[in-house]
C-alpha positions in Angstrom: 86.9 88.1 86.9 86.0 85.8 89.7 86.7 82.7 87.6 90.1 84.2 86.5 91.0 84.9 90.1 90.2 81.3 91.1 92.2 79.9 88.2 95.2 82.0 89.1 95.3 80.2 92.5 95.6 76.9 90.6 98.9 78.0 88.9 101.1 77.9 92.0 100.4 81.4 93.2 99.9 81.3 97.0 97.7 84.0 98.4 98.2 87.5 96.8 94.7 87.3 95.2 94.4 91.0 94.4 98.0 91.6 93.4 98.1 88.6 91.1 94.8 89.6 89.3 95.9 93.2 89.0 99.3 92.2 87.5 97.7 89.7 85.2 95.4 92.4 83.8 98.3 94.8 83.4 100.3 92.2 81.5 97.2 91.5 79.3 96.8 95.2 78.2 100.4 95.1 76.6 98.5 94.5 73.3 96.9 97.9 73.4 98.3 101.2 72.1 98.7 102.6 75.7 99.8 99.8 78.0 100.1 100.0 81.8 103.1 99.2 83.9 103.6 97.6 87.3 106.2 97.6 90.0 106.4 95.0 92.8 107.6 96.3 96.1 108.6 94.6 99.4 111.4 93.8 101.6 114.1 91.3 100.7 112.7 87.8 100.7 109.0 88.9 100.7 108.3 87.1 97.4 108.0 90.0 95.0 110.3 88.3 92.4 108.5 85.0 92.8 105.1 86.6 92.3 106.3 88.4 89.1 107.7 85.1 87.8 104.6 83.1 88.5 102.3 85.6 86.8 104.6 86.1 83.8 104.5 82.3 83.2 100.9 82.9 82.1 102.0 85.1 79.2 103.1 83.4 75.9 106.9 83.3 75.4 106.7 85.2 72.1 105.2 88.2 73.9 107.7 88.7 76.7 111.3 89.6 77.3 112.9 88.6 80.6 115.9 90.7 81.7 118.3 89.9 84.6 120.8 92.6 83.8 120.9 95.2 81.1 123.5 97.8 80.1 122.9 101.6 79.6 122.4 101.6 75.8 121.1 98.1 75.2 117.5 99.1 74.5 118.6 101.2 71.6 120.0 98.2 69.7 116.9 96.2 69.4 115.3 96.0 66.0 112.9 98.9 65.3 109.7 96.8 66.1 111.3 94.0 68.1 109.9 95.3 71.4 106.5 96.5 70.2 103.7 95.3 72.4 106.1 93.1 74.5 106.1 92.6 78.2 109.5 93.6 79.6 110.3 91.8 82.9 113.1 93.2 85.0 114.0 90.9 87.8 115.8 93.5 90.0 115.5 97.2 89.2 118.6 97.8 91.3 120.6 96.3 88.5 119.0 98.4 85.8 119.4 101.9 87.1 121.5 103.0 84.1 118.7 102.1 81.7 115.9 104.0 83.6 115.9 107.0 81.3 115.2 105.1 78.0 112.8 102.9 79.9 110.8 105.9 81.1 110.8 107.2 77.5 109.4 103.9 76.2 106.7 104.0 78.9 105.7 107.6 78.3 106.5 108.4 74.6 106.3 104.8 73.5 109.5 105.2 71.3 113.2 105.9 71.9 115.9 107.1 69.5 119.6 107.7 69.7 122.0 109.2 67.2 125.4 107.6 66.9 128.4 107.9 64.7 129.7 104.8 62.8 132.3 104.0 60.1 131.1 102.7 56.8 133.0 100.0 54.7 135.4 102.7 53.4 136.3 104.0 56.9 134.2 107.2 56.5 132.3 108.5 59.5 128.5 108.7 59.2 125.7 109.5 61.5 122.7 107.2 61.9 119.7 107.4 64.2 118.6 104.2 66.0 114.9 104.1 66.7 113.0 101.5 68.7 109.2 101.6 68.7 106.9 100.8 71.6 104.6 100.6 73.2 105.8 98.1 75.9 104.5 97.0 79.2 107.2 97.1 81.9 107.2 95.1 85.1 110.0 95.2 87.8 110.8 94.4 91.4 112.5 96.5 94.0 112.8 97.1 97.7 113.5 100.8 97.3 110.3 102.7 96.3 111.6 106.2 96.9 114.8 105.8 94.8 112.7 105.0 91.8 110.1 107.7 92.4 110.0 108.9 88.8 109.5 105.4 87.4 107.1 104.5 90.2 104.8 107.4 89.3 104.2 105.7 85.9 103.4 102.4 87.4 100.7 100.6 89.4 102.5 99.8 92.7 101.9 96.4 94.2 103.2 95.7 97.7 103.6 92.1 98.6 101.8 90.6 101.5 104.3 90.3 104.4 101.8 89.2 107.0 102.0 86.2 109.2 99.0 84.6 107.5 100.7 84.8 104.2 103.9 83.2 105.7 101.7 80.4 107.0 100.0 79.8 103.5 103.4 79.7 101.8 104.8 77.3 104.4 101.8 75.0 103.9 102.2 75.1 100.1 105.9 74.3 100.4 105.2 71.4 102.8 102.6 70.0 100.3 105.0 70.4 97.4 107.7 68.6 99.3 105.3 65.9 100.2 104.2 65.3 96.6 100.7 66.6 97.3 100.8 69.3 94.6 99.8 68.2 91.1 102.4 70.1 89.1 101.1 68.6 85.8 97.7 70.2 86.5 99.3 73.5 87.3 101.1 73.4 84.0 97.8 72.7 82.2 96.3 75.8 83.8 99.3 77.9 82.7 98.9 76.7 79.1 95.2 77.6 79.3 96.1 81.1 80.4 98.7 81.4 77.5 96.1 80.4 75.0 93.6 82.8 76.5 96.2 85.6 75.9 96.7 84.5 72.3 93.0 84.9 71.4 92.8 88.4 72.8 93.1 91.0 70.0 93.8 94.7 70.1 90.6 96.7 69.9 89.5 100.2 70.7 87.9 100.7 74.1 85.5 103.6 74.8 84.5 104.5 78.4 81.2 106.4 78.2 81.3 107.0 81.9 84.8 108.5 82.1 83.5 112.1 82.8 81.9 110.8 86.0 85.1 109.2 87.4 87.0 111.5 89.7 89.8 110.8 92.2 89.6 111.7 95.9 91.1 115.0 96.7 93.5 113.2 99.1 95.4 111.5 96.2 98.9 112.8 95.5 99.9 113.4 91.9 96.2 113.1 90.7 97.0 113.5 87.0 99.1 110.4 86.7 97.0 108.5 89.2 93.9 109.3 87.1 95.6 108.0 84.0 96.4 104.8 85.8 92.9 104.4 87.0 91.3 105.0 83.6 93.9 102.8 82.0 93.1 99.9 84.4 89.4 100.2 83.8 90.2 99.9 80.1 92.3 96.8 80.9 89.3 95.2 82.6 87.1 96.0 79.6 89.7 94.7 77.1 90.0 91.4 79.0 86.2 91.0 78.6 86.2 91.7 74.9 84.4 88.5 74.0 81.7 89.3 76.5 81.1 92.8 75.0 79.2 93.8 71.9 81.6 94.9 69.2 80.4 98.2 67.7 81.4 100.2 64.6 82.1 103.9 64.7 79.3 105.7 62.8 79.8 107.5 59.5 80.5 111.3 59.8 82.7 111.6 62.9 83.1 108.5 65.0 84.1 108.0 68.6 87.3 106.3 67.8 88.4 108.1 64.6 87.6 107.0 61.1 84.1 105.7 60.3 83.7 101.9 60.6 86.4 101.4 63.2 85.5 98.7 65.7 85.3 99.3 69.4 83.8 97.9 72.7 82.4 99.9 75.6 83.1 99.9 79.3 80.2 99.0 81.5 79.6 99.7 85.2 80.8 96.2 86.2 84.2 97.0 84.7 84.4 100.2 86.8 83.2 98.4 90.0 85.9 95.7 89.5 88.6 98.3 88.9 87.7 100.3 92.0 87.6 97.1 94.1 90.9 95.8 92.9 92.7 99.2 93.1 91.4 100.1 96.5 94.8 99.5 98.2 96.6 101.2 95.3 94.5 104.3 95.8 95.2 104.1 99.5 98.9 104.1 98.8 98.6 107.0 96.4 96.8 109.0 99.1 99.2 108.1 101.9 102.2 110.2 102.8 104.0 107.2 104.3 105.6 104.4 102.3 103.7 101.1 102.5 106.3 99.4 104.8 106.2 102.4 107.2 102.4 102.4 107.1 102.2 98.7 107.9 104.6 99.2 110.8 102.6 102.2 112.1 99.3 100.3 112.0 100.9 97.4 113.9 102.3 99.9 116.4 98.8 101.4 116.9 97.2 98.0 117.5 100.0 97.1 119.9 99.6 100.3 121.9 95.8 99.9 122.0 96.0 96.3 123.2 98.4 97.1 126.0 96.9 100.5 126.8 100.2 102.3 126.1 100.0 106.1 126.2 103.7 106.2 125.1 106.5 103.8 124.0 110.2 103.6 123.6 111.9 102.6 120.4 114.1 99.8 121.9 110.9 98.3 123.6 109.0 98.2 120.3 112.1 96.8 118.4 112.3 93.9 120.8 108.5 93.3 120.7 108.4 93.3 116.9 111.8 91.6 116.6 113.0 94.2 114.1 116.5 95.2 113.0 117.7 98.5 114.5 118.2 100.1 111.2 114.7 99.2 110.0 112.9 100.6 113.0 115.1 103.7 113.0 114.1 104.3 109.4 110.4 103.9 110.3 110.6 106.1 113.3 112.4 108.8 111.3 109.7 108.8 108.6 106.9 108.8 111.2 108.5 111.8 113.0 109.1 113.6 109.8 105.4 113.6 108.9 104.3 114.2 112.5 102.5 110.9 113.0 104.4 110.4 116.3 106.0 113.0 118.6 108.8 112.8 121.1 107.6 113.5 124.6 110.5 112.4 126.9 113.9 110.9 127.1 117.5 111.8 126.4 119.7 110.5 123.6 122.4 108.1 124.7 120.7 107.0 128.0 117.4 105.3 128.1 116.3 106.4 124.7 113.5 108.7 123.6 109.9 108.2 124.5 107.2 108.7 121.8 103.4 108.9 121.5 101.0 108.6 118.6 99.6 111.9 117.6 96.4 110.6 115.9 95.3 107.0 116.1 92.3 107.4 113.8 93.9 109.1 110.8 94.2 106.0 108.6 90.6 104.9 109.3 89.4 108.3 108.2 91.5 108.1 105.0 90.1 104.7 104.1 86.6 105.8 104.8 87.0 108.9 102.7 88.2 106.9 99.7 85.5 104.2 100.1 82.8 106.9 100.3 84.2 108.7 97.3 84.3 105.5 95.2 80.7 104.7 96.1 79.7 108.2 95.2 81.3 107.8 91.7 79.4 104.5 91.2 76.2 106.1 92.4 76.5 108.9 89.9 77.1 106.4 87.0 74.1 104.3 88.0 72.0 107.4 88.1 73.2 108.3 84.6 72.4 104.8 83.3 68.9 104.9 84.8 68.2 108.3 83.3 68.7 106.6 79.8 70.8 109.6 78.6 
C-alpha cells in the first residue's frame, strides 16, 4: 500500500494522497462481483474532475467508459454484457441527472432492463426486453452533494483538498511543468506500469474471517449502507494484495464460498488497519450532520474565533476576513443555524446584521476522538481473536 501510494504521486497527481489511493482501490475492485463506487465532491475549480481523470488514466482503456453527456435511455441500448465489470466515468453528474435511476439500478441490482415496442420487417408491432448486465463501478464528480443524496449513499464520498497548502503544491507543480522540470515520459511509464498491474489482477473470492468483529460507531448515519461500504473497501484492499495472499480452496462438504474446490483468499488484520486508516475521513463525513464544505468553514471559523478571542461574530465581518461570496457564507450560516451549531444572540436584520456565537467549540474533536477510539477497539478485538488461536 505504501509503495502504491508513492507511485501514484509519480503519475502527475499532486497531493490528495488518501483520496487518490482510495479511488484507485475502488476502481480496482470493478473486477469483482460486487464493486464499489466513488463520488468526488468539491466546489467549482477545486480539482475534482482533474483528480478523477488522473486516476482513471491508470486503468486500461478496455476496462473503462468515459462519459461527458448521456441521455435518459442510453444505458439500455448497450449490448447485454458490454458494460460488465467496466469502470463508468461521468465527468459532471449535473449533466447526467436523467440517467440516475438506471445508474442506481446498475449499482444496486447490477442489471437493468427495459421493455420497448418495435416494428418488425413486416411492420408488425412486437415487444422486446432490453437487458444490460452489470456489475459496474461508477465514478462521478459534482459540487452538489445533497441533490444526489440517493446516489451518494451508494458511494464512497471523496472531498477534494481545498486548503491553501494544496493550492501551493499545485502552483509549484504547474511552475515546474511550465519550466520543463517535470519528466512527462517518466510519468507515462508509471501510468503504463499501473495499467499492467491492473491487467494481471484476476477476479477471486475474498473471505473476511474477522467481519463479525467489525462494527460502526453509533454516531454514523445510515449505518447499513456505510457498513456495506466499509466491508467492501476492506475486500478491495485484500483483492489488491491477491499475489501476497495464500490462495485456498473451499473444502469438500460445504465450503466457505460455495461449491467445494472454489478458490479464495482471506483478509488479514493489515488489510483492516489499512482500510480504517484510509477511510477515517469518510467515516467522519458519514457521522457528521454537516456537509463537508460547511464543516470546513465551521472549523476555520472556530480557529479564527479562538485566535482573536471572539465571543461572538457578525456574518459580514467573517465574509470579509475569509474573502467569501455572500451567497456561499449565507448558505453555510443557514446550515449551521439549522443544526444549532451557532446561535443568534444580537442584531437586527437590515441594519448592522445579526450577531452569532458558537454553541459548542469542542463537538468535532469529540466526534473524531469517538471514531478513533472505536476503530482501535475493533482492531484490539481482532488481535485478541488472532492471539487466542480460535
